[in-house]
C-alpha positions in Angstrom: 93.1 45.5 179.9 91.1 47.3 182.7 89.2 45.7 185.5 85.9 46.8 183.9 86.9 45.2 180.6 88.0 41.9 182.1 84.9 41.7 184.4 81.9 43.1 182.5 79.0 44.4 184.6 76.0 42.2 184.9 72.6 43.6 184.0 70.4 44.1 187.0 66.7 45.1 187.2 66.0 48.7 187.9 65.9 49.5 191.6 62.7 50.5 193.3 62.1 54.0 194.7 63.0 52.9 198.2 66.2 51.2 196.9 67.1 54.3 194.9 66.7 56.5 198.0 68.9 54.2 200.0 71.5 54.2 197.3 71.6 58.0 197.3 72.0 58.1 201.1 75.0 55.6 201.1 76.7 55.3 197.7 77.7 51.7 196.8 81.6 51.3 196.7 81.3 49.0 193.8 79.3 51.5 191.8 81.9 54.2 192.5 84.9 52.0 191.5 83.1 50.3 188.6 84.1 46.9 190.0 81.9 43.9 189.5 83.8 40.7 190.3 83.2 37.5 192.0 86.9 37.0 192.9 87.3 38.0 196.6 91.1 38.0 196.2 91.1 40.8 193.6 88.7 43.0 195.6 90.8 42.5 198.7 94.0 43.5 196.9 92.2 46.6 195.5 91.0 47.6 198.9 94.5 47.2 200.3 96.0 49.3 197.4 93.4 52.0 197.9 94.2 52.1 201.6 97.9 52.5 200.8 97.1 55.2 198.4 95.0 57.0 201.0 97.8 56.8 203.5 100.3 58.1 201.0 98.1 61.1 200.2 97.6 61.8 203.9 101.3 61.4 204.5 102.2 63.8 201.7 99.8 66.3 203.0 101.4 66.0 206.5 104.9 66.3 205.0 103.8 69.5 203.1 102.4 70.9 206.3 105.6 70.1 208.1 107.9 71.5 205.5 106.1 74.9 205.4 107.4 75.4 209.0 110.8 76.4 207.4 110.0 80.1 207.9 109.5 79.5 211.6 113.1 78.3 212.2 114.9 74.9 212.4 113.4 74.0 215.8 109.8 74.2 214.6 110.8 72.4 211.4 112.6 69.5 213.2 109.7 68.9 215.5 107.1 69.2 212.8 108.9 66.6 210.6 109.2 64.2 213.5 105.5 64.6 214.2 104.7 63.9 210.5 106.7 60.7 210.6 105.1 59.5 213.8 101.6 60.2 212.5 102.1 58.4 209.3 103.6 55.2 210.9 101.4 55.3 214.0 104.7 54.6 215.6 105.4 53.8 219.2 108.8 55.5 219.0 110.3 57.9 216.4 113.7 59.4 216.5 115.0 62.2 214.3 118.7 63.0 214.8 121.4 65.1 213.1 125.0 64.1 212.6 127.5 65.9 214.8 129.1 68.7 212.8 126.5 68.7 210.0 124.0 71.6 209.7 125.5 73.2 212.8 122.9 76.0 212.8 120.0 73.5 213.1 118.5 72.9 216.6 117.5 70.7 218.4 120.1 68.1 217.4 117.6 65.3 218.0 113.9 64.7 218.8 112.5 61.6 220.4 108.8 61.0 220.3 107.3 58.2 222.4 103.9 56.6 222.5 101.0 59.0 221.8 103.5 61.5 220.2 104.9 62.7 223.6 108.4 64.2 223.3 111.1 62.7 225.6 113.7 65.3 226.3 115.7 63.2 228.8 117.6 60.5 226.9 118.4 58.8 230.2 114.8 57.8 230.6 114.1 56.3 227.1 114.6 52.6 226.3 118.1 51.4 225.7 117.5 50.5 222.1 116.1 54.0 221.4 119.1 55.8 223.1 121.5 53.6 221.2 120.0 54.6 217.8 120.2 58.3 218.8 123.9 57.9 219.4 124.3 56.1 216.1 122.5 59.0 214.3 124.8 61.5 215.9 127.8 59.4 214.9 126.7 59.4 211.2 125.5 55.8 210.7 123.4 56.4 207.6 122.5 52.8 206.7 118.8 52.0 206.8 117.6 48.9 208.5 114.5 46.6 208.6 114.5 44.5 211.7 112.4 43.3 214.6 110.1 41.2 212.4 107.1 39.4 214.0 106.0 35.9 213.2 104.9 36.6 209.7 108.3 38.2 208.9 106.8 41.7 208.4 109.0 44.5 209.7 108.1 46.9 212.4 111.4 48.9 212.6 112.7 51.4 210.1 115.9 53.5 209.8 116.1 56.0 206.9 119.1 58.3 206.5 118.8 62.0 205.7 121.2 62.9 202.9 122.3 66.2 201.5 124.7 66.7 198.6 125.8 63.0 198.8 126.6 63.0 202.6 124.6 61.8 205.5 123.5 64.7 207.7 121.0 62.8 209.9 118.3 60.1 209.9 114.9 58.8 211.0 114.4 55.7 213.2 110.9 54.4 213.9 109.3 51.5 215.8 105.7 50.6 215.1 103.2 48.6 217.3 102.5 44.9 216.5 99.4 45.7 214.5 101.2 48.2 212.3 103.7 46.8 209.8 106.1 48.8 207.7 105.8 48.2 204.0 107.6 49.6 200.9 105.1 52.4 200.7 106.0 53.6 204.2 109.7 53.3 203.3 109.1 55.4 200.2 107.2 58.0 202.2 109.9 58.3 204.8 112.6 58.5 202.1 110.7 61.4 200.5 110.3 63.0 203.9 114.0 62.5 204.6 115.0 64.1 201.3 112.7 67.0 201.7 113.8 67.5 205.3 117.5 67.8 204.3 116.6 70.5 201.8 114.3 72.3 204.2 116.9 72.3 207.0 119.5 73.7 204.6 117.0 76.4 203.4 116.2 77.1 207.1 119.9 77.5 207.9 120.3 79.8 204.9 117.2 81.8 205.9 118.4 82.2 209.5 121.9 83.2 208.2 120.3 85.7 205.8 118.2 87.1 208.7 121.3 87.5 210.8 123.2 89.1 208.0 120.2 91.4 207.4 120.1 92.3 211.1 123.8 92.9 211.1 123.5 95.0 207.9 120.6 97.0 209.3 122.6 97.6 212.5 125.7 98.7 210.4 123.5 100.9 208.3 122.0 102.5 211.4 125.5 102.9 212.8 126.6 104.5 209.6 123.6 106.8 209.6 124.4 107.9 213.2 128.1 108.4 212.3 127.1 110.4 209.2 124.8 112.6 211.3 127.7 113.1 213.8 130.0 113.9 210.9 127.5 116.4 209.5 127.2 118.0 212.9 131.0 118.1 213.3 131.3 119.6 209.8 128.7 122.2 210.7 130.5 122.9 214.0 133.8 123.2 212.2 132.3 125.5 209.7 130.8 127.7 212.4 134.1 127.7 214.3 135.8 128.7 211.1 133.3 131.5 210.6 133.8 132.6 214.2 137.5 132.6 213.7 137.3 134.7 210.6 134.9 137.1 212.4 137.2 137.3 215.5 140.2 138.0 213.3 138.3 140.7 211.5 137.0 142.2 214.8 140.5 142.3 216.2 141.8 143.9 213.1 139.1 146.6 213.3 139.8 147.1 217.0 143.5 147.6 216.3 142.8 150.0 213.5 140.4 152.0 215.8 142.9 152.0 218.6 146.0 152.8 216.6 144.5 155.4 214.2 141.0 156.8 214.9 141.4 157.0 218.6 144.8 158.6 218.3 143.5 161.1 215.8 140.6 162.0 218.2 143.0 162.4 221.1 145.3 164.6 219.0 142.3 166.7 218.0 141.4 167.1 221.7 145.0 168.2 222.5 145.0 170.8 219.7 141.6 172.1 220.9 143.1 172.5 224.4 146.0 174.4 223.0 143.7 176.7 221.1 141.7 177.3 224.3 144.8 178.5 226.1 145.5 181.2 223.4 141.9 182.5 222.9 140.1 184.8 225.3 136.9 185.6 223.4 133.9 184.0 225.2 132.1 183.0 222.1 135.1 181.1 220.6 135.8 179.5 224.0 132.3 178.2 224.1 132.7 176.7 220.6 136.0 175.2 221.6 134.4 173.7 224.8 131.7 172.1 222.6 134.4 170.7 220.3 136.4 169.4 223.2 133.2 167.7 224.6 132.5 166.1 221.3 136.0 164.9 220.9 135.9 163.3 224.4 132.6 161.7 223.5 134.2 160.2 220.4 137.0 158.8 222.4 134.6 157.2 224.8 132.6 155.7 222.0 135.7 154.4 220.4 136.9 152.7 223.6 133.5 151.1 224.1 133.6 149.8 220.5 137.2 148.5 220.9 136.1 146.7 224.1 133.2 145.0 222.4 135.3 144.0 219.4 138.0 142.5 221.6 135.6 140.5 223.7 136.1 137.1 222.1 133.6 135.0 224.0 131.1 137.7 224.5 128.3 136.0 222.6 128.6 132.8 224.7 128.1 134.5 228.1 124.9 135.3 230.0 124.0 138.8 231.1 125.3 138.6 234.7 128.7 137.3 233.4 128.9 140.1 230.9 128.1 142.8 233.5 130.8 141.4 235.9 133.3 141.5 233.1 132.2 145.0 232.1 132.9 146.3 235.5 136.6 145.4 235.3 137.3 146.6 231.7 138.1 150.2 230.7 137.1 151.6 234.0 139.3 154.3 235.7 141.3 153.2 238.7 139.6 155.8 240.9 136.1 154.3 240.1 135.1 151.3 242.2 132.4 149.2 240.5 130.2 146.6 242.3 127.8 144.2 240.5 124.9 142.4 242.4 122.4 140.0 241.0 118.9 139.6 242.6 116.5 136.7 242.1 116.9 133.7 240.0 118.4 134.6 236.6 116.0 134.0 233.7 117.3 133.5 230.1 116.4 136.5 228.0 116.4 136.8 224.2 119.9 137.4 222.9 119.1 140.8 221.6 117.6 141.9 224.9 120.7 140.8 226.8 122.9 142.7 224.3 120.8 145.9 224.7 120.9 145.8 228.5 124.6 145.2 228.3 125.1 148.2 226.0 122.9 150.4 228.3 125.0 149.4 231.3 128.2 150.1 229.4 127.0 153.5 228.3 125.9 154.4 231.8 129.2 153.4 233.4 131.2 155.3 230.8 129.2 158.4 231.5 129.8 157.9 235.2 133.5 157.5 234.6 133.9 160.4 232.3 131.4 163.1 233.5 130.2 162.4 237.0 133.5 162.6 239.0 132.3 159.6 240.9 134.3 157.2 243.0 131.8 154.4 243.4 129.3 152.8 241.1 126.8 149.9 241.8 125.3 147.8 239.0 122.3 145.8 240.1 120.4 143.2 238.0 117.2 142.0 239.6 114.8 139.3 238.3 111.3 139.3 239.8 107.6 140.0 239.1 107.8 139.0 235.4 110.4 141.6 234.6 114.1 142.3 234.9 115.4 145.6 236.3 118.9 147.0 235.5 120.1 149.9 237.6 123.4 151.7 237.5 124.0 154.0 240.5 126.9 156.3 241.4 127.9 158.8 244.0 128.8 161.5 241.5 127.4 165.0 241.0 125.1 164.5 238.1 121.5 165.8 238.5 118.6 163.5 237.4 116.5 166.6 236.3 119.4 167.9 234.2 119.9 164.4 232.5 116.1 164.2 231.7 116.1 167.7 230.2 119.2 166.8 228.1 117.6 163.7 226.8 114.4 165.5 225.9 116.4 168.2 224.1 118.6 165.7 222.2 115.4 163.7 221.2 113.8 166.9 219.8 116.9 168.0 217.9 117.3 164.7 216.2 120.6 162.9 215.4 123.7 164.9 216.2 127.1 164.4 217.6 125.9 165.4 221.1 124.3 163.2 223.8 123.8 160.3 221.4 124.5 158.0 224.3 121.4 159.0 226.2 119.3 158.8 223.0 120.6 155.3 222.3 119.9 154.1 225.8 116.3 155.3 225.6 115.8 153.8 222.1 117.2 150.4 223.3 114.8 150.4 226.3 111.8 151.2 224.1 112.7 148.4 221.6 112.6 145.9 224.5 109.2 147.2 225.6 110.8 148.7 228.7 111.2 152.1 230.3 114.3 154.2 231.0 114.3 156.3 234.1 116.7 158.7 235.9 116.5 159.3 239.6 118.6 160.2 242.6 120.5 157.1 243.9 120.7 156.0 247.5 124.5 156.5 247.5 124.1 160.2 246.6 124.5 160.5 242.9 122.5 159.5 239.7 120.7 156.2 239.1 119.9 155.0 235.6 117.1 152.4 235.8 115.6 150.2 233.0 112.6 147.9 233.5 112.0 145.2 230.9 109.2 142.6 230.9 110.4 139.0 230.7 107.0 137.1 230.7 107.5 135.2 234.0 104.8 136.4 236.3 104.2 135.0 239.8 107.5 136.1 241.4 108.0 138.7 244.0 107.5 142.3 242.8 110.5 144.5 242.4 110.8 147.4 244.9 
């Protein structure tokens, strides 16, 4: 039977307008609860029960707010739970402690809140009874206690264990002021808080462990990615090295074939031409034989140049000054002394430009060695004024005017077996946007000069 049924409402006269206004401004508690009783004891018990219910609702709200701190880590969770217990009990002292060896990832291992909710980090300064309970919590004493009663035998001290999977992992201890007694409702609230705290701490430990595993996995994945990239680069390097090895082997094979067959055939042809010249006296035939001899010698020169290029294993990895220095020591007659000088700060050039300048220098040196009867040659490479200048000078007897006329004539006649070296030198210079010149050298012979723009203005002009 409800309170309203046991205590029926009395009929009262309708309120006046002023009374109605006052009722709207401050609702009557009896009207809201439906209670009309003349027994003060019942009303007092109701008010006490309502107050306990309100405290429980507020406590559960605080517990929920504390438990959502799980995502922030165990430290934030432990302190939030201790604050929730202290707020609910209005406690003078609250201790939350974890058993040694349990939940090892949780920290801190205890929290002590004194009056006004202030945390006491130094156990040496807290009261002896509080420090003793902290030690008991760490030791695993999970029994709850009600002690320190006042005169009306109502408790003001509470000890609630925190259990997980049937074992004690920690506990709460609280002391309330004289005006705040601990009842069964408080004990139930703290027991709920203890149970939820155990689960939350375990979830927090699992979350932190999962985050560490995720970070470790991410680091391992990144390491694997880096190693995979390195492996791919290594495979590419090995593939390129294998290709270079195949190309080198093929170049060496071709060089051997040229040296052992084609060059020997050309030299044999030259020897037969020389034998024929010794037996023929007609001027016209001798002129033709002289031309054939010159073409044969030119073929041998070109073959030697090709054999040198094919046998140069690391040619592609060198810069132009290094290639020129090596050129001056390879396939040069002993009676021709070659010097190489570099002027200015070397500037990297496009690979095809360096190759073209290298070929021009090689052609000029071979011409000097074979035709100029020179004893000295100077190769100079100068970087300045936004251009690079290559010059090959000798002390032989070649005439610049004659070389220029020969080049013009060869260019007009088109491709033929004669003077293709001069034509190729001029074509390479034009392809680079440069100019090929022939002039008298300072050491008495011919100077072949090539100027090529390199796009670095601001340097000292070349002389």
